[in-house]
SEPA-184973 format. One line per 2 residues: number of its first residue (from 1); their letters; for each residue x, y, z of N, C-alpha, C, O. Coordinates in Angstrom, 2 decimals. Example, Ala and Ser with C-alpha at 12.3 -4.5 7.8 and 13.67 -1.06 7.14 Angstrom:
<rs>
1	AS	13.19:-5.69:7.80:12.30:-4.50:7.80:13.20:-3.30:7.80:14.24:-3.32:8.46  12.85:-2.25:7.08:13.67:-1.06:7.14:12.90:0.03:7.87:13.41:1.14:8.04
</rs>
This chain:
<rs>
1	KY	121.14:115.58:94.51:120.43:115.70:95.75:119.69:114.42:96.12:119.32:114.24:97.28  119.51:113.68:95.32:118.65:112.35:95.47:119.44:111.20:95.22:120.25:111.16:94.31
3	LV	119.19:110.12:96.14:119.86:108.87:96.12:118.81:107.82:95.92:117.80:107.83:96.63  118.99:106.86:94.94:118.19:105.76:94.65:118.72:104.58:95.04:119.82:104.25:94.59
5	VE	118.01:103.73:95.93:118.66:102.45:96.33:117.80:101.19:95.92:116.64:101.37:95.56  118.30:100.01:95.95:117.71:98.86:95.53:116.96:98.28:96.75:117.21:97.11:97.05
7	VG	116.13:98.95:97.44:115.24:98.66:98.59:113.88:98.99:98.37:113.63:99.95:97.64  112.94:98.32:98.89:111.56:98.65:98.87:111.19:100.03:99.39:111.92:100.46:100.28
9	PL	110.20:100.77:99.00:109.79:102.00:99.51:109.41:102.04:100.87:109.75:102.96:101.61  108.61:100.95:101.27:108.23:100.85:102.68:109.40:100.74:103.52:109.53:101.52:104.47
11	SV	110.26:99.88:103.29:111.47:99.73:104.09:112.37:100.92:104.11:113.00:101.12:105.15  112.51:101.70:103.14:113.22:102.87:103.05:112.71:103.96:103.97:113.43:104.66:104.67
13	RM	111.38:104.03:103.90:110.77:104.99:104.76:110.91:104.64:106.23:111.11:105.52:107.07  110.81:103.38:106.54:111.06:103.04:107.95:112.55:103.26:108.44:112.86:103.76:109.52
15	IR	113.45:102.80:107.47:114.81:103.10:107.80:115.07:104.51:108.06:115.66:104.83:109.09  114.66:105.43:107.16:114.83:106.87:107.33:114.37:107.33:108.76:115.09:108.00:109.50
17	DI	113.27:106.96:109.03:112.60:107.41:110.37:113.36:106.95:111.52:113.58:107.71:112.46  113.82:105.68:111.48:114.49:105.08:112.63:116.03:105.64:112.60:116.61:105.78:113.68
19	FK	116.62:105.92:111.53:117.90:106.57:111.54:117.84:107.96:112.06:118.66:108.38:112.88  116.90:108.64:111.59:116.74:110.16:112.24:116.52:110.08:113.64:116.98:110.94:114.39
21	RD	115.81:109.07:114.06:115.56:109.00:115.59:116.81:108.46:116.47:117.28:109.04:117.45  117.22:107.30:115.96:118.13:106.60:116.72:119.60:106.42:116.12:120.50:105.95:116.80
23	GV	119.75:106.78:114.98:121.06:106.64:114.37:121.44:105.27:113.93:120.60:104.39:113.76  122.84:105.09:113.73:123.29:103.86:113.44:122.84:102.65:114.22:122.52:101.57:113.72
25	DG	122.85:102.95:115.57:122.44:101.93:116.65:121.05:101.41:116.45:120.76:100.25:116.78  120.17:102.24:115.92:118.84:101.88:115.66:118.59:100.95:114.44:117.67:100.13:114.43
27	IH	119.46:101.14:113.44:119.42:100.17:112.43:120.17:98.95:112.60:119.81:97.92:112.02  121.30:98.98:113.43:121.93:97.89:113.89:121.13:96.94:114.71:121.35:95.73:114.67
29	KL	120.07:97.54:115.54:119.25:96.72:116.19:118.23:95.98:115.29:117.93:94.80:115.46  117.71:96.79:114.28:116.82:96.13:113.37:117.38:94.98:112.47:116.67:94.07:112.07
31	VH	118.73:95.10:112.18:119.39:94.09:111.43:119.54:92.81:112.12:119.35:91.73:111.57  119.91:92.96:113.48:120.07:91.81:114.30:118.78:91.15:114.70:118.74:89.92:114.82
33	ET	117.63:91.96:114.94:116.53:91.38:115.35:115.74:90.58:114.17:114.98:89.64:114.36  116.07:91.14:112.92:115.44:90.48:111.71:116.38:90.40:110.66:116.40:91.27:109.78
35	PL	117.25:89.32:110.68:118.42:89.22:109.76:118.19:89.29:108.23:119.08:89.71:107.50  117.04:88.89:107.77:116.72:88.89:106.44:115.75:90.13:106.05:115.14:90.14:104.98
37	GI	115.67:91.10:106.93:114.64:92.07:106.79:115.16:93.26:105.85:114.38:93.83:105.09  116.42:93.59:105.94:116.85:94.79:105.26:118.00:94.32:104.39:118.93:93.68:104.87
39	PF	117.92:94.66:103.05:118.95:94.30:102.13:119.75:95.66:101.89:119.19:96.75:102.04  120.95:95.55:101.56:121.89:96.57:101.16:122.09:97.60:102.23:123.24:97.77:102.64
41	LS	121.17:98.28:102.71:121.31:99.33:103.73:121.55:98.68:105.11:121.77:99.42:106.07  121.53:97.42:105.25:122.13:96.67:106.37:123.63:96.76:106.38:124.19:96.49:107.44
43	LK	124.34:97.09:105.36:125.78:97.41:105.38:126.12:98.74:105.95:125.49:99.72:105.54  127.02:98.88:106.85:127.22:100.15:107.51:127.65:101.24:106.55:127.14:102.35:106.66
45	DD	128.55:101.01:105.61:128.93:101.96:104.70:127.88:102.49:103.82:127.80:103.70:103.61  127.06:101.63:103.29:125.92:101.93:102.49:124.93:102.91:103.37:124.46:103.95:102.92
47	LL	124.72:102.45:104.57:123.77:103.24:105.52:124.34:104.70:105.72:123.64:105.71:105.70  125.58:104.66:105.89:126.28:106.13:106.08:126.13:106.92:104.88:125.87:108.13:104.95
49	LA	126.28:106.31:103.80:126.02:107.08:102.51:124.56:107.64:102.45:124.31:108.82:102.17  123.69:106.78:102.72:122.25:107.04:102.71:121.79:107.98:103.79:120.68:108.50:103.76
51	SD	122.72:108.19:104.81:122.43:108.97:105.94:122.53:110.50:105.49:121.98:111.37:106.15  123.18:110.75:104.45:123.25:112.05:103.85:122.01:112.62:103.03:121.91:113.72:102.50
53	FL	121.12:111.63:103.05:119.91:111.93:102.16:118.59:111.73:103.03:117.55:111.33:102.51  118.68:112.00:104.24:117.55:111.64:105.16:116.29:112.67:105.26:115.21:112.36:105.75
55	DN	116.61:113.91:104.71:115.72:114.99:104.72:114.72:114.98:103.51:114.73:114.09:102.66  113.89:116.03:103.52:112.84:116.18:102.45:113.10:117.41:101.70:113.66:118.36:102.23
57	DA	112.67:117.43:100.34:112.94:118.71:99.66:111.76:119.71:99.81:110.83:119.46:100.58  111.81:120.77:99.10:110.83:121.79:99.22:109.25:121.27:98.99:108.30:121.89:99.46
59	KG	109.15:120.28:98.34:107.80:119.68:98.11:107.40:118.56:99.09:106.34:117.95:99.03  108.39:118.37:100.00:108.09:117.35:100.97:108.51:115.89:100.49:108.34:114.90:101.22
61	AA	109.06:115.82:99.22:109.54:114.55:98.83:110.97:114.21:99.35:111.87:115.04:99.43  111.07:112.97:99.67:112.21:112.41:100.36:113.50:112.54:99.34:113.35:112.49:98.12
63	YL	114.68:112.69:99.93:115.87:112.70:99.12:116.36:111.31:98.85:117.06:111.06:97.86  115.97:110.34:99.78:116.31:108.88:99.68:115.18:108.19:99.11:114.10:108.25:99.68
65	WG	115.34:107.44:97.86:114.29:106.71:97.20:114.55:105.31:97.20:115.64:104.85:96.85  113.51:104.53:97.63:113.49:103.17:97.53:112.67:102.72:96.37:111.48:103.06:96.40
67	VD	113.08:102.02:95.36:112.22:101.73:94.22:112.05:100.27:93.85:111.49:99.96:92.79  112.54:99.33:94.77:112.52:97.90:94.59:111.24:97.31:95.07:110.32:98.00:95.51
69	QE	111.21:95.99:94.96:110.14:95.26:95.77:110.55:95.20:97.25:111.70:95.48:97.58  109.72:94.86:98.03:109.99:94.71:99.57:110.83:93.36:99.55:110.53:92.41:98.83
71	FI	111.89:93.37:100.39:112.73:92.24:100.54:112.02:91.12:101.24:111.12:91.31:102.06  112.49:89.89:100.87:111.80:88.68:101.25:111.69:88.46:102.77:110.81:87.70:103.19
73	GS	112.47:89.05:103.60:112.32:88.87:105.03:111.75:90.12:105.61:111.67:90.21:106.84  111.35:91.08:104.85:110.89:92.39:105.54:109.50:92.44:106.05:109.29:93.34:106.87
75	PP	108.51:91.66:105.75:107.22:91.63:106.17:107.01:91.87:107.58:106.07:92.61:107.90  107.90:91.25:108.63:107.60:91.61:110.03:107.64:93.15:110.28:106.92:93.58:111.18
77	FH	108.33:93.90:109.68:108.34:95.33:109.83:106.96:95.91:109.43:106.38:96.73:110.14  106.47:95.44:108.25:105.26:96.03:107.73:103.94:95.49:108.43:102.95:96.20:108.56
79	LR	104.01:94.24:108.84:103.00:93.68:109.48:102.80:94.21:110.81:101.66:94.34:111.25  103.93:94.57:111.58:103.77:95.30:112.81:103.15:96.67:112.59:102.32:97.05:113.41
81	RL	103.44:97.38:111.64:102.77:98.53:111.36:101.23:98.33:110.98:100.45:99.19:111.39  100.76:97.33:110.28:99.46:96.99:110.13:98.68:96.74:111.42:97.52:97.13:111.58
83	VA	99.35:96.11:112.27:98.76:95.79:113.69:98.55:97.12:114.34:97.50:97.40:114.92  99.57:97.94:114.23:99.51:99.27:114.85:98.40:100.14:114.45:97.83:100.82:115.31
85	IA	98.03:100.18:113.17:97.03:101.09:112.52:95.79:100.43:112.18:94.94:101.01:111.51  95.62:99.17:112.64:94.40:98.38:112.32:93.09:99.23:112.85:93.01:99.72:113.98
87	PT	92.12:99.32:111.89:90.91:100.01:112.21:89.85:99.22:113.09:89.00:99.81:113.75  89.97:97.79:113.05:89.10:97.05:113.79:89.79:95.86:114.56:90.96:95.58:114.32
89	DA	89.05:95.19:115.47:89.65:94.06:116.05:90.00:93.02:114.98:91.04:92.35:115.05  89.10:92.92:113.98:89.25:91.70:113.02:90.47:92.01:112.22:91.22:91.08:111.93
91	AR	90.73:93.19:111.86:91.92:93.55:111.08:93.20:93.38:111.86:94.21:92.90:111.34  93.15:93.76:113.05:94.29:93.65:114.00:94.66:92.21:114.29:95.83:91.86:114.43
93	AA	93.60:91.34:114.37:93.83:89.88:114.60:94.43:89.27:113.35:95.36:88.47:113.41  93.86:89.67:112.21:94.52:89.08:110.94:95.92:89.50:110.75:96.77:88.64:110.52
95	AQ	96.24:90.77:110.84:97.54:91.12:110.78:98.54:90.49:111.77:99.67:90.15:111.42  98.08:90.36:113.03:98.81:89.66:114.12:99.16:88.28:113.79:100.28:87.81:114.01
97	KL	98.10:87.59:113.22:98.26:86.17:112.83:99.41:86.07:111.79:100.28:85.21:111.90  99.39:86.91:110.85:100.47:86.86:109.77:101.79:87.20:110.37:102.78:86.60:109.96
99	LD	101.88:88.04:111.23:103.05:88.43:111.96:103.62:87.48:112.64:104.84:87.35:112.58  102.83:86.65:113.44:103.17:85.55:114.28:103.83:84.38:113.53:104.84:83.82:113.95
101	AE	103.13:84.03:112.30:103.38:83.21:111.42:104.89:83.41:110.82:105.74:82.53:110.74  105.02:84.69:110.46:106.23:85.17:109.80:107.41:85.19:110.76:108.55:84.97:110.34
103	LA	107.17:85.44:112.02:108.26:85.44:112.99:108.62:84.07:113.28:109.80:83.84:113.55  107.73:83.10:113.28:107.91:81.72:113.48:108.85:81.14:112.37:109.85:80.46:112.63
105	AA	108.42:81.48:111.10:109.20:80.95:109.99:110.62:81.55:109.89:111.56:80.92:109.40  110.74:82.95:110.43:112.06:83.44:110.40:113.05:82.88:111.37:114.26:82.80:111.17
107	AK	112.35:82.47:112.56:113.26:81.93:113.67:113.71:80.50:113.19:114.78:80.05:113.63  112.99:79.80:112.36:113.61:78.49:111.87:114.17:78.58:110.52:114.48:77.54:109.94
109	AA	114.36:79.85:109.89:114.99:80.03:108.62:114.02:79.24:107.58:114.54:78.76:106.57  112.84:79.12:107.77:111.96:78.25:106.98:111.57:79.26:105.82:110.48:79.82:105.92
111	QQ	112.32:79.51:104.77:111.95:80.42:103.76:110.67:80.05:103.02:109.91:80.90:102.55  110.47:78.72:102.96:109.26:78.32:102.13:107.96:78.74:102.93:106.86:78.69:102.39
113	DF	108.11:79.13:104.14:106.92:79.49:104.93:106.86:81.08:104.97:105.93:81.60:105.59  107.77:81.85:104.34:107.72:83.29:104.43:106.36:83.78:103.56:105.95:83.21:102.55
115	LL	105.81:84.90:104.14:104.72:85.39:103.43:104.83:85.63:102.03:103.94:85.29:101.25  105.99:86.27:101.63:106.16:86.53:100.18:106.45:85.48:99.23:106.51:85.67:98.01
117	VH	106.65:84.24:99.88:106.97:83.04:99.15:105.58:82.28:98.93:105.38:81.76:97.84  104.69:82.21:99.86:103.49:81.50:99.70:102.16:82.05:99.53:101.23:81.44:99.00
119	AG	102.10:83.34:100.05:100.78:84.12:99.82:100.33:84.62:98.41:101.01:85.34:97.69  99.14:84.14:98.14:98.63:84.62:96.69:97.87:85.89:96.76:97.70:86.52:97.80
121	DS	97.42:86.25:95.55:96.68:87.59:95.43:95.44:87.54:96.23:95.02:88.58:96.76  94.82:86.45:96.37:93.50:86.46:97.09:93.78:86.58:98.57:92.88:87.09:99.24
123	DF	94.91:86.20:99.22:95.31:86.33:100.55:95.44:87.89:100.73:94.82:88.46:101.63  96.21:88.53:99.91:96.45:89.96:99.98:95.13:90.76:99.85:94.92:91.74:100.57
125	DA	94.26:90.35:98.95:92.91:91.03:98.73:92.18:90.93:99.97:91.62:91.90:100.47  92.17:89.69:100.52:91.30:89.62:101.80:91.85:90.35:102.95:91.07:90.75:103.81
127	LA	93.11:90.57:103.05:93.72:91.39:103.95:93.26:92.92:103.62:92.84:93.68:104.49  93.38:93.23:102.43:93.13:94.57:102.10:91.67:95.00:102.52:91.45:96.11:103.01
129	TL	90.70:94.06:102.30:89.37:94.33:102.58:89.17:94.75:104.05:88.39:95.66:104.34  89.87:94.08:104.95:89.86:94.27:106.33:90.28:95.70:106.69:89.83:96.25:107.69
131	FK	91.19:96.35:105.82:91.82:97.60:106.12:91.19:98.74:105.14:91.73:99.82:104.92  90.08:98.33:104.64:89.36:99.31:103.47:89.22:100.61:104.02:88.74:100.73:105.15
133	GN	89.60:101.65:103.34:89.49:103.09:103.79:90.75:103.66:104.54:90.87:104.87:104.76  91.67:102.73:104.91:92.91:103.25:105.43:93.98:103.24:104.40:94.51:102.19:104.03
135	AE	94.32:104.45:103.93:95.15:104.71:102.85:96.49:104.01:103.15:96.93:103.23:102.30  97.14:104.23:104.23:98.56:103.74:104.62:98.46:102.22:104.50:99.25:101.59:103.79
137	AT	97.53:101.67:105.15:97.44:100.21:105.21:97.23:99.57:103.78:97.78:98.51:103.48  96.44:100.27:102.92:96.11:99.82:101.60:97.43:99.88:100.82:97.72:98.91:100.12
139	HI	98.22:100.88:100.89:99.50:100.95:100.27:100.50:99.84:100.66:101.20:99.26:99.82  100.52:99.57:102.02:101.35:98.54:102.50:100.88:97.15:101.88:101.68:96.43:101.28
141	VA	99.70:96.84:102.03:99.27:95.63:101.43:99.61:95.43:99.92:100.06:94.39:99.44  99.34:96.55:99.26:99.63:96.63:97.69:101.08:96.25:97.42:101.38:95.37:96.62
143	EL	102.00:96.99:98.14:103.38:96.62:98.06:103.67:95.20:98.39:104.33:94.54:97.59  103.25:94.71:99.45:103.49:93.34:99.67:103.04:92.32:98.63:103.69:91.31:98.37
145	KE	101.73:92.70:97.99:101.26:91.71:97.06:102.08:91.73:95.89:102.31:90.70:95.24  102.57:92.94:95.56:103.43:93.01:94.26:104.72:92.36:94.47:105.24:91.69:93.57
147	SA	105.28:92.54:95.67:106.48:91.86:95.97:106.43:90.38:95.94:107.35:89.72:95.46  105.35:89.86:96.46:105.11:88.47:96.46:105.10:87.94:94.93:105.76:86.96:94.58
149	AV	104.35:88.63:94.13:104.16:88.08:92.76:105.56:88.11:92.14:105.89:87.16:91.43  106.39:89.11:92.33:107.71:89.18:91.63:108.46:88.03:92.10:109.07:87.32:91.30
151	YQ	108.47:87.76:93.50:109.39:86.55:93.93:108.74:85.32:93.47:109.49:84.45:93.02  107.55:85.10:93.52:106.97:83.83:93.12:107.28:83.46:91.68:107.59:82.31:91.38
153	LW	107.20:84.34:90.88:107.55:84.14:89.38:108.93:83.47:89.29:109.11:82.49:88.58  109.91:84.04:90.04:111.35:83.56:90.03:111.32:82.21:90.57:111.93:81.33:89.97
155	MH	110.63:81.91:91.76:110.68:80.66:92.45:109.93:79.65:91.66:110.12:78.45:91.90  109.16:80.00:90.81:108.42:78.83:89.96:108.99:78.69:88.56:108.40:78.06:87.68
157	GH	110.36:79.41:88.35:111.09:79.06:87.22:110.67:80.06:85.94:111.14:79.94:84.81  109.78:80.98:86.31:109.47:81.98:85.23:110.31:83.18:85.26:109.86:84.26:85.64
159	NY	111.54:83.04:84.86:112.64:84.00:85.05:112.50:85.20:84.23:112.76:86.29:84.74  112.09:85.14:82.93:111.86:86.25:82.19:110.77:87.11:82.67:110.86:88.34:82.73
161	EN	109.64:86.35:83.06:108.56:87.16:83.55:108.76:87.87:84.86:108.21:88.94:85.13  109.69:87.14:85.74:110.12:87.86:87.01:110.91:89.00:86.75:110.72:90.01:87.42
163	NA	111.81:88.99:85.83:112.68:90.27:85.53:111.94:91.25:84.95:112.11:92.39:85.36  111.01:91.01:83.91:110.23:91.93:83.16:109.23:92.67:84.29:109.04:93.88:84.21
165	RR	108.65:91.95:85.25:107.66:92.52:86.04:108.53:93.38:87.09:108.10:94.43:87.55  109.69:92.89:87.40:110.49:93.70:88.40:110.93:95.06:87.70:110.89:96.15:88.29
167	AR	111.33:94.90:86.43:111.69:96.05:85.72:110.63:97.23:85.71:110.88:98.41:85.92  109.43:96.68:85.43:108.21:97.53:85.38:107.95:98.25:86.86:107.68:99.44:87.00
169	LL	108.07:97.30:87.91:107.95:97.94:89.26:108.99:99.05:89.49:108.68:100.14:89.96  110.30:98.71:89.12:111.24:99.63:89.30:111.02:100.99:88.64:111.14:102.07:89.23
171	AN	110.69:100.83:87.36:110.25:102.04:86.52:109.10:102.88:87.13:109.15:104.11:87.24  108.02:102.07:87.54:106.88:102.77:88.10:107.23:103.59:89.44:106.87:104.75:89.60
173	NF	107.92:102.89:90.32:108.36:103.45:91.61:109.27:104.60:91.38:109.18:105.59:92.10  110.25:104.53:90.30:111.12:105.53:90.10:110.42:106.75:89.58:110.63:107.85:90.09
175	LT	109.57:106.57:88.57:108.78:107.75:87.87:108.06:108.38:88.98:108.17:109.59:89.21  107.29:107.55:89.71:106.24:108.25:90.61:107.00:109.18:91.63:106.53:110.25:92.02
177	TY	108.33:108.62:92.07:109.02:109.46:93.09:109.71:110.76:92.39:109.71:111.89:92.88  110.28:110.40:91.22:110.84:111.45:90.22:109.92:112.58:90.01:110.30:113.75:90.09
179	NS	108.62:112.20:89.73:107.63:113.30:89.35:107.15:114.15:90.63:106.60:115.24:90.54  107.43:113.53:91.75:107.00:114.25:93.08:108.10:115.07:93.50:107.90:115.80:94.47
181	AA	109.20:115.07:92.96:110.37:115.91:93.49:110.19:117.35:93.24:109.54:117.73:92.27  110.78:118.23:94.13:110.50:119.65:93.92:111.35:120.12:92.78:110.92:121.08:92.15
183	DK	112.54:119.57:92.41:113.28:119.84:91.30:112.62:119.43:90.03:112.08:118.32:89.94  112.64:120.32:89.01:111.92:119.91:87.62:112.64:118.79:87.08:111.98:117.85:86.64
185	EP	113.95:118.74:87.04:114.78:117.61:86.44:115.74:117.26:87.46:116.90:117.63:87.28  115.42:116.58:88.55:116.14:116.23:89.72:117.46:115.46:89.26:117.41:114.61:88.38
187	KV	118.65:115.80:89.90:119.84:115.04:89.71:119.87:113.81:90.66:119.77:114.01:91.88  120.00:112.67:90.21:119.99:111.35:90.99:121.15:110.62:90.96:121.72:110.52:89.87
189	VF	121.68:110.01:92.07:122.60:109.10:92.15:122.06:107.67:92.37:121.19:107.48:93.23  122.51:106.74:91.66:121.94:105.34:91.78:122.97:104.51:92.61:124.17:104.65:92.34
191	KM	122.57:103.67:93.61:123.35:102.81:94.29:122.72:101.51:94.11:122.06:101.07:95.05  122.85:100.78:92.98:122.18:99.53:92.64:123.07:98.62:91.92:124.22:98.91:91.61
193	GI	122.47:97.49:91.66:123.19:96.42:90.91:123.33:96.87:89.44:122.46:97.57:88.93  124.43:96.47:88.75:124.71:97.08:87.51:123.63:96.59:86.51:123.39:97.35:85.57
195	EH	122.99:95.49:86.57:121.91:95.03:85.63:120.81:96.16:85.47:120.29:96.38:84.38  120.53:96.75:86.45:119.39:97.72:86.52:119.97:99.15:85.98:119.19:100.09:85.84
197	LT	121.17:99.28:85.73:121.67:100.66:85.33:122.32:100.39:83.91:122.93:101.32:83.37  122.23:99.17:83.28:122.69:99.06:81.97:121.95:99.84:80.88:120.74:100.02:80.94
199	LG	122.67:100.29:79.95:121.93:101.06:78.79:121.54:100.04:77.77:122.31:99.16:77.40  120.31:100.18:77.30:119.82:99.19:76.19:119.32:97.96:76.97:119.08:97.99:78.17
201	TT	119.20:96.87:76.19:118.84:95.55:76.66:119.87:95.06:77.63:121.06:95.07:77.32  119.44:94.63:78.83:120.31:94.14:79.73:120.58:92.59:79.49:119.91:92.05:78.61
203	SI	121.42:91.91:80.14:121.77:90.41:80.03:120.65:89.64:80.52:120.69:88.42:80.35  119.67:90.17:81.08:118.47:89.46:81.44:117.28:89.88:80.60:116.13:89.66:80.99
205	NT	117.56:90.51:79.43:116.60:90.76:78.41:115.52:91.69:78.89:114.35:91.45:78.57  115.84:92.81:79.69:114.94:93.91:80.15:115.46:95.04:79.70:116.65:95.08:79.38
207	ID	114.66:96.10:79.61:114.98:97.46:79.58:114.81:98.07:80.84:113.66:98.13:81.29  115.82:98.55:81.55:115.80:98.86:82.98:116.15:100.36:83.24:116.21:101.19:82.33
209	LG	116.37:100.65:84.57:116.39:102.05:84.87:117.53:102.90:84.26:117.42:104.12:84.09  118.69:102.13:83.94:119.78:102.92:83.23:119.27:103.64:81.97:119.57:104.81:81.73
211	TL	118.40:102.83:81.11:117.87:103.55:79.81:116.87:104.59:80.16:116.83:105.67:79.57  116.01:104.24:81.17:114.90:105.05:81.55:115.53:106.42:82.05:115.05:107.51:81.74
213	AT	116.53:106.29:82.78:117.23:107.43:83.51:117.78:108.44:82.42:117.65:109.65:82.58  118.34:107.97:81.42:118.97:108.71:80.42:117.85:109.48:79.57:118.18:110.20:78.62
</rs>
């Protein structure tokens, strides 16, 4: 009944909403407007597979689960949402400034200027303060903060720490969603890279979702 994909939970929620409203054409538009915004579900066959899992179960939990970090080029989607739900002018201005910078970096393919490449914990904490009390915004900022930490460990050569932190994130996201499902022991299909589904220690020295799922 459930499909787990190697995509961030914020992005999966957005993709579900747009697909249900606008179909394949809606996602096609997203992919071409933000080329590095959506991993994996930007491929038509994968999207059509996911389209069979767009509804919610009896407890309101989605059948389509995104359990990974947010993709490196996805912040424009999430920053636009922060602009839309900003509780104050200051919060809106801060989110808009980040959005403008991200769009400028994407237009030049200047990956070193992407938010998830250069922003630190203090930057995300300052943004979260502006949105304090808004649960959705707090969740968005927290997901972006963790995604940045995962990417930056890899970019600075801390490969084991990167893989271990990502494995913990995958496990936490998976278990949170698993435990919210209506089925007591939900049957799940994984559409992910094989490293994440290996039994025992993977070739990158992590214990990943394959072992956890069994």
